[in-house]
C-alpha positions as CSV (number, residue, x, y, z in Angstrom):
1,M,108.0,160.0,35.1
2,K,104.2,159.8,34.2
3,G,102.5,158.3,31.3
4,V,99.7,159.6,29.1
5,V,97.7,157.4,26.6
6,L,95.8,159.4,24.0
7,A,92.7,157.4,22.9
8,G,90.1,160.1,21.8
9,G,88.9,161.0,18.3
10,L,86.2,159.5,16.2
11,G,88.2,157.0,14.2
12,T,86.4,157.8,10.9
13,R,89.1,156.1,8.8
14,L,87.8,152.7,10.4
15,Y,84.1,153.4,9.6
16,P,81.7,151.4,9.9
17,L,83.6,149.6,12.6
18,T,83.8,152.8,14.7
19,K,80.2,153.8,14.3
20,V,79.4,151.7,17.3
21,T,82.7,151.8,19.4
22,N,85.9,153.7,20.0
23,K,88.7,152.7,17.6
24,H,91.0,151.9,20.5
25,L,88.5,149.3,21.8
26,L,88.8,147.3,18.6
27,P,90.7,144.0,18.8
28,V,94.2,143.5,17.7
29,Y,94.7,139.8,17.7
30,N,93.9,138.6,21.3
31,K,93.6,142.0,23.0
32,P,91.7,145.2,22.7
33,M,94.0,147.8,21.0
34,I,94.2,150.0,24.0
35,Y,96.0,147.4,26.0
36,Y,99.1,147.6,24.0
37,P,100.0,151.4,24.7
38,I,99.4,150.7,28.5
39,E,101.6,147.8,28.4
40,T,104.2,149.8,26.7
41,L,104.2,152.3,29.5
42,V,104.1,149.6,32.3
43,G,106.9,147.6,30.6
44,A,109.0,150.8,30.8
45,G,108.4,151.1,34.6
46,I,105.9,153.9,34.3
47,T,102.9,153.2,36.5
48,D,101.4,156.6,37.1
49,I,99.1,156.7,33.9
50,L,96.3,159.1,32.5
51,L,94.0,157.8,29.8
52,V,92.6,160.5,27.6
53,T,89.5,159.4,25.7
54,G,86.3,160.8,24.2
55,G,83.2,160.1,22.1
56,N,80.2,158.2,23.0
57,S,82.2,155.1,24.0
58,A,84.3,156.8,26.7
59,G,82.5,154.9,29.6
60,D,83.5,151.6,27.9
61,F,87.1,152.2,28.7
62,L,86.3,152.3,32.4
63,R,84.3,149.1,32.2
64,L,87.1,147.4,30.3
65,I,90.2,148.7,32.2
66,G,88.8,149.6,35.6
67,N,91.5,150.7,38.0
68,G,94.2,149.0,35.9
69,K,94.6,145.9,38.1
70,E,95.0,143.7,35.0
71,F,98.2,145.7,34.2
72,G,99.6,145.4,37.7
73,L,98.5,149.1,38.5
74,K,97.0,150.2,41.8
75,H,95.2,153.1,39.9
76,I,94.6,154.6,36.6
77,N,93.5,158.1,35.8
78,Y,90.9,159.1,33.1
79,T,90.0,162.3,31.4
80,Y,87.6,163.3,28.6
81,Q,88.4,165.2,25.3
82,E,85.4,166.9,23.7
83,G,85.4,166.8,20.0
84,E,88.4,166.2,17.8
85,G,90.9,169.0,18.5
86,G,94.0,167.2,17.6
87,I,96.7,165.3,19.5
88,A,98.2,168.3,21.0
89,E,94.8,169.5,22.3
90,A,94.3,166.0,23.9
91,L,97.7,166.3,25.5
92,G,96.9,169.6,26.9
93,L,94.1,168.0,29.0
94,A,97.0,166.2,31.0
95,E,98.5,169.4,32.4
96,H,97.1,169.1,35.8
97,F,97.9,165.4,36.0
98,A,101.5,165.9,34.8
99,D,102.2,168.7,37.3
100,R,105.3,169.8,35.4
101,D,106.7,166.3,35.7
102,L,108.5,164.5,32.8
103,I,106.0,162.5,30.7
104,T,105.9,159.8,28.1
105,V,103.0,160.1,25.7
106,V,101.7,157.2,23.7
107,L,99.0,157.3,21.0
108,G,96.4,154.7,21.6
109,D,96.7,153.0,18.2
110,N,100.5,152.7,18.2
111,I,101.9,149.2,18.8
112,I,105.4,148.3,19.1
113,E,107.5,145.1,19.6
114,S,110.3,146.2,21.9
115,S,110.6,148.0,25.3
116,I,111.3,151.7,25.5
117,R,112.7,151.4,29.1
118,K,116.1,152.3,28.1
119,A,115.0,155.5,26.3
120,V,112.8,156.4,29.3
121,D,115.8,156.0,31.6
122,D,117.9,158.1,29.1
123,F,115.2,160.9,29.1
124,K,115.1,160.9,33.0
125,R,118.9,161.6,32.8
126,Q,118.2,164.3,30.0
127,K,115.8,165.9,32.5
128,E,114.5,168.6,30.1
129,G,113.5,169.1,26.5
130,A,111.9,166.3,24.5
131,K,112.6,163.0,22.9
132,I,111.0,161.3,19.9
133,F,111.2,157.9,18.3
134,L,111.9,157.4,14.6
135,K,111.4,154.3,12.3
136,A,112.2,154.0,8.7
137,V,109.0,153.2,6.8
138,D,108.0,152.6,3.1
139,D,105.3,155.3,3.2
140,P,106.7,158.2,5.2
141,E,104.2,160.6,3.5
142,R,101.6,159.2,5.8
143,F,103.4,160.6,8.8
144,G,105.4,163.4,10.4
145,V,108.9,162.9,8.8
146,A,112.1,163.8,10.5
147,V,114.8,165.6,8.6
148,L,118.1,164.7,10.1
149,N,121.6,166.3,10.2
150,G,124.1,163.9,12.0
151,D,122.7,163.2,15.3
152,K,120.2,166.1,15.3
153,V,116.7,166.6,14.1
154,T,116.5,169.8,12.2
155,R,112.8,169.8,11.5
156,I,109.7,167.6,11.2
157,D,107.5,167.8,8.1
158,E,104.0,166.8,8.5
159,K,102.8,164.4,5.9
160,P,105.0,165.7,3.1
161,K,104.3,165.0,-0.5
162,K,108.0,164.5,-1.1
163,P,109.6,163.3,2.1
164,E,113.3,164.2,2.7
165,S,113.9,161.0,4.7
166,S,112.2,157.7,5.3
167,Y,112.1,158.2,9.1
168,A,108.6,158.5,10.4
169,V,107.9,160.1,13.8
170,I,106.1,157.4,15.5
171,G,103.4,158.0,18.2
172,I,105.6,157.9,21.3
173,Y,106.9,161.2,22.6
174,M,108.7,162.3,25.8
175,Y,108.5,165.8,27.1
176,D,109.3,168.0,30.1
177,G,106.8,170.2,31.8
178,T,107.2,173.1,29.3
179,V,105.1,171.1,26.8
180,F,102.0,172.6,28.1
181,D,103.3,176.1,27.7
182,I,104.0,175.3,24.1
183,I,100.6,173.8,23.5
184,K,99.0,177.1,24.7
185,T,100.7,179.0,22.0
186,L,99.6,176.8,19.1
187,K,97.2,177.9,16.4
188,P,94.9,175.3,14.7
189,S,96.3,173.8,11.4
190,G,94.4,173.6,8.1
191,R,92.7,170.6,9.6
192,G,91.4,172.7,12.5
193,E,93.5,170.8,14.9
194,L,96.5,171.6,17.2
195,E,99.3,169.4,15.8
196,I,101.8,167.5,17.7
197,T,104.4,168.1,14.9
198,D,104.2,171.8,15.9
199,V,105.0,170.9,19.5
200,N,108.0,168.9,18.4
201,N,109.3,171.5,16.1
202,A,109.1,174.0,18.9
203,Y,111.4,171.8,20.9
204,I,113.7,171.4,17.9
205,E,113.9,175.3,17.6
206,R,115.0,175.5,21.2
207,G,117.8,172.9,20.5
208,S,116.3,170.6,23.1
209,M,115.1,167.7,21.0
210,T,116.7,164.3,21.0
211,Y,115.7,161.1,19.2
212,E,115.9,157.4,19.3
213,I,115.6,154.8,16.4
214,L,113.0,152.3,17.5
215,D,114.1,148.7,17.7
216,G,111.8,146.0,16.4
217,W,108.7,146.5,14.5
218,W,106.1,149.3,14.9
219,T,102.7,150.1,13.4
220,D,99.8,152.2,14.0
221,A,96.4,150.7,13.6
222,G,94.4,153.7,12.4
223,T,93.4,152.4,9.0
224,F,92.2,149.1,7.6
225,P,95.6,148.2,6.1
226,S,97.5,149.2,9.2
227,L,94.9,147.4,11.4
228,A,95.4,144.3,9.5
229,R,99.2,144.7,9.7
230,A,98.9,145.2,13.5
231,N,97.0,141.8,13.9
232,Q,99.6,140.1,11.8
233,L,102.5,141.5,13.6
234,V,101.1,140.7,17.1
235,A,100.1,137.2,15.9
236,S,103.7,136.6,14.9
237,R,104.7,137.1,18.5
238,Y,102.8,133.8,19.3
239,G,104.1,131.9,16.3
240,V,100.7,132.0,14.8
241,L,101.9,133.6,11.4
């Protein structure tokens, strides 16, 4: 199993903070935001990791993270995303690194409380297809929303005005090697991006998607309210709040 952290984009929702740095280098309590997804992967036993970044601050990731020694890694890989082509486009840059192996993908602004090691082990036994994580939220219209029928996901609706469930698809995904074949078939959405929801729906149509309900809290940190919430949640780990 290999890990991919996606930390590109311009972070325009966090202007003016991101006029001078990449969103994922902003602090969340006592660490840079990018530390948390790397720790999520390492905590799940994944040590072969690729960091996808972009923008004018890409070199700062190398200065900050180096070879990953601080995380107990012997080496960390980097690649560069030009522009903002969407999450699926960024993931497509990992094709050579993945080399058809199973991968766990974490969005660089997603922070969770609990370990995903069990889910990673389950997916290794699954061997093919995909696995997503769901979390009940109060504002599902901000996210891709899973429509469930028993133990199956029947589809994912991207930012629906009238969500059919409260289960948001959080920014941690597991895929087999065919994910890159799927990405190559995608057409840009109305936002001009290749959408990860389209990737997930392709696996659902194949009947090879499984899901987990995430334990513990989760937040993204891509807006001012969610960045503030991320700081509060992480601080609570240390008994500060």
